[in-house]
N, C-alpha and C positions, 0 to 999 in steps of 0.2 A: 559508365552505366549509372543511371540515376538511382540513388538509394531509396528504398521504400521508407515511408515515414511512420514513426511511432509517437503516440501521445499517451502519457500516463501521468498520474499525479496522486497526491495525498492531501487530506485535510490537515492543516497545521495545528496539531494539539501538543506541540512541544517535542521533547526528546523521543526518539524512536526506540523500538524494542527489536529483539532478534526475530520475532515473527514478521515484522516489516521487511527485514533483510531477506529472509527465506522466501516470503510470499511475493516480493516485488523487486527490492533493490538489487538482489543478486542477478535477476533477469535483466534489469536496466543496464547494469555494468557490462554484462556479456554482450548485449545486443548493440551497444553504442558503437562498436567497431564496424558493424555491417549495415546499420540503419541510420536514418536521419531522425534523431530523437528530440522531442520537446517534452519538458517535465513541468507540470503545473502544481503550484502551491494553491490549493483550493480553499482560499480564505472565505469566499462567499458561502461555501458549503458548511462551514462551521456554524453559521447562523441557524441552521436547521435544528440544532440541539443546544445552542448557547448564544444568547443575545448580548451578553457582556463582551464587548469588543476590545477591552483595554489590554488584553494579553495577546491578541492575535498577531501583532507584528513581532513581538519577541518570540512567540511560539514558531512563527514562520522562520525566523533567523535560526532558532535552535534546530528545526527540522532541516533547513538548508545546510547547516554545518554537518549534520549527520549524513546527508546525501554526499557531500564533498568528502567527508572522512572515509566513507565506504568506497569511494572511487568513481563517483559520477563526475565526468569531465565537463566543465562549463563550456569548453570550446566545441566539443562534439555534441553536447546536450544542453541547450539553453534552458535555464530554469527561471520561472517567472510567477508573479502573483496574479491570480484570476481577476482580482478587483482592479488591477491596473490596465486591463485590456477591456475596454468598454464594449467591444463587439460581442463578448460572451453573453451579456445580458440581452442584447438585441436578438441574437440568434436563438437564445432560449425562449424569448417571447414568440418568435415565429414557429419554433418547434412545438410549443405548447398547444398550438392550434391543430396539430397533426396527430394527436394521441388522445385516447379517451381516459376518463377517470377510472373506469372499470379495469382497463389494462394495467394501469399503474397500481391499483389495489391488489392485483394478482402477483405482483413482484415478490418473490420469496425472500429476497434480501431485506425488503422493507419489513416483512413480518418478523424476521429474525431479530432485526435491530430494535423494533418496537418492544419485543419481548425482553431482549437483553438489557435495554436501557430503561425498562419500566415506563415507557411513554404512554400516558393515559389519553391525551388528546393530540392527534396527528395534525400538524399545521399544514397549510397548503404547500409551503416551500419544501417540507419534508416529503410529502407525497410526490412532488415534482422533482425531487432530487435527481432521478435518472434522466429527466429531460434536460436539466442544466448540464448534467454530465455528458449527454449526447452533444450538446452545443460545444462543450469543452473539447471533445474529441474531434468533431467534424469541422469545427472552425479551422483546424490545422490539417484537415483532410487526413487524419490519422488512419492508416491502413491496418495497423496492429496496435493492440492495447495490452501491455504486460500487466496482468492482474493476478490476485489470489482467486481461488475458485469461488469465493463468496461473491465476487463482483461480476462473474460471468453473466448472470441475468441482466445486469445493467448494460453490459455490452450488447446483449441481444436486443434490448430496447433501442439502443443507438442504431443498430442495423435496421430495425423496423422503421424508425424515423427517417433514416437516409433513403430507404426504398420508397417511402411514401412521398417525400419531397421530390425525389427524382421523377416519380411517376406523374406528379401533378404539374411540376414546373419545368422539368428538363434535367438532364444529367449534370449534377454538380458534385455530389458526395460519394466517396467509396463506402462500401459496407465493411466496417472494421471487424477484425477478428481478434479474439483473445489469445494471448500467449501465456501459458502456464509453466511454472517451474516443476521440476521433479518432486519437490517438497512444497506444494502449494499452500500448506497451512501447518503451523505449529500449535498444538493445544496449549492452553494456559497451565500454569503451575498447579492450579486447583483442579485440573482435570477437565475444565470447561473446554468445549470444542474449539473455542477461539481465544487466542492470546489478545488481551485488550486492556489498555490502561484504565478504562472505566470499570473494569472488573478487578483491578489491582492484582493481576496474576501474571505479570510480565518480568522478563529480564531485559533491561535496557541496554542498548549498544554502548552506553557510557558507564555502565556499572563496573566498579573495580572488582578485583578477585574476591575480596572479603564479602562484598555484597552478593556476588553470585553464589558463593558457598552458603551464605545465610539463607538465600532464597531457595536454593536447591534442597536444603535440609527439610523444608516444609512441603516439597513437591509430593504429590500423591503417587503411590506405586500399587502393585498388586495387593489388594486388601487381605488376601489369604496368606501372604508371605509376611509374617509378623516378626520373625527373628532369623538370624543366620542358621542355616541348616534346613529351614523350611523350603520346599521346592516352590519356585515362582513361575509365573507365566509372563515372559517379556512381551508377548503379543498385546497384552492389555496394560503394559506399564508405560506411563508417561515418560519417565526418565530414559527408558530404552529407546523411545522415539527420538529423543534428543541425541543419544549416542549415534544413531544412524546418520544424523546430519553432521555432528561436530566431532565424532570419534569413529569413523567408519572402519578403521583398521582393526579395531578390537571387537567389533560387533559379534562375530561368530563365537569368540571366546566368552564374551559376556552372556550371550544367549545360552550357551552350554552350561556355564557355571551357575547362572540364575536358576535354570531348570533343575539342576542337581542339588541346589541348596548350598553349594560351596561359596557362593558370593552373597554377602549381606547387602542390604539396601543402603546402609550408611556409606560403606566403601564404594558402592556403585555410584551413589550420588556425588561423592567427593571427586571421584575419577571424572565424572561427567562435568562437574564444575570446573575442574582444572583445564579440561579440553575446551570448554566454552571460553574461558578466560584467555587461553592461548590464541584463540580466534579473535577475541576482542582487543587484545593488546595493541596491535598496529592501528586499529580504528581509533582507540582512545588517544594514542599518541598524535595521530593526525588531527583529531578533534581539538586537542590542546593548541595545535598550531593555528587553527582558524579562530579559536576563542580569543587568542592573543592578537588577532588581526581582523577585527570586526569591520573596519573600513574596507578591507579587501573583499570580505563577504558581501557587503552592501553593493560594492562595485560590480561583482559577479551577478548579483540579482538585477541591478538596473540594466546591465548589458543584455541579459537574457530577455528582459521586458521589452527592450528596444527591438530585438530580433523578432519577438513574438508579434509585436504591433504591426510589423511590415506584412507578415503572413496573414494576420487577421484582417487587415484592411483589404488585401487582394481578394480574399474569400468573400467578404461581404459585398464588395463591388460586383462580383459574379452573381451572388444571390439576388441583389437588387436588379440586375439585368434580366435574369431568368424570370423574376416575379413581376417585371415591368413596373418597378417602383421608382424609376427615374435614375 
């Protein structure tokens, strides 16, 4: 039986945080057993918010190491840089003719990012971000896209573009569907709805135990629970949401003791920090393995790029045929 294909990726901004794991990586790792996976290092997408390219390659390597350390298998899931597959830009150009500016301006993800990043003047490339993303997905005929919930509107734009191309030129592309995790998003340590390095509210996958504890100490909790003995409301507590993911066995007890006032916030935070570190320990150990073998990491990257080039070339030949471009 032919496996259905998955395409997903991330912008290379360096080391990843636990929000990346919960929102995407965990899904990738589970799905690679049953699907044909392709994973994109979206280095062109970085240019939408950062024109200095001097760190992009190192950031790409750091991110790739985190992928490998978490369990993404390069044999099952080829990993590659967007910039090394030239067909991405060609398909992006074609797709840009199939969608209006008004449709892109209605994208809720764009509005959220403009607000979060304090962007005053939106560049053409930033507005067209989801068009290039559609090219990324559809170049590999991705049928499913494992994403966090904030990226679902982008996947919908990809579906619209696929439908429009197929209607005009003939059937080429599938309409990709998003695959969400049970925990699609972790809020940041400051209580912001999104964990983001640009907001400096993250726990990195590479953070040691001391760093995790220091960061958790500053995490926001129920503002009405000031001291031990005060009844708390775990439903609005950021730290309790982390317990649900990294310490599920104690969730009921923590909920009960928080509400009664028996559990203080400091003890709750340190318990959470210990459980997050237990989760991170094997990732950090595997990360050190790859950090000591950078040539192996680069070989994995180049092998993934060679595999991606083969698929991309076949797709664009089909596009050219359907469009009668020769």
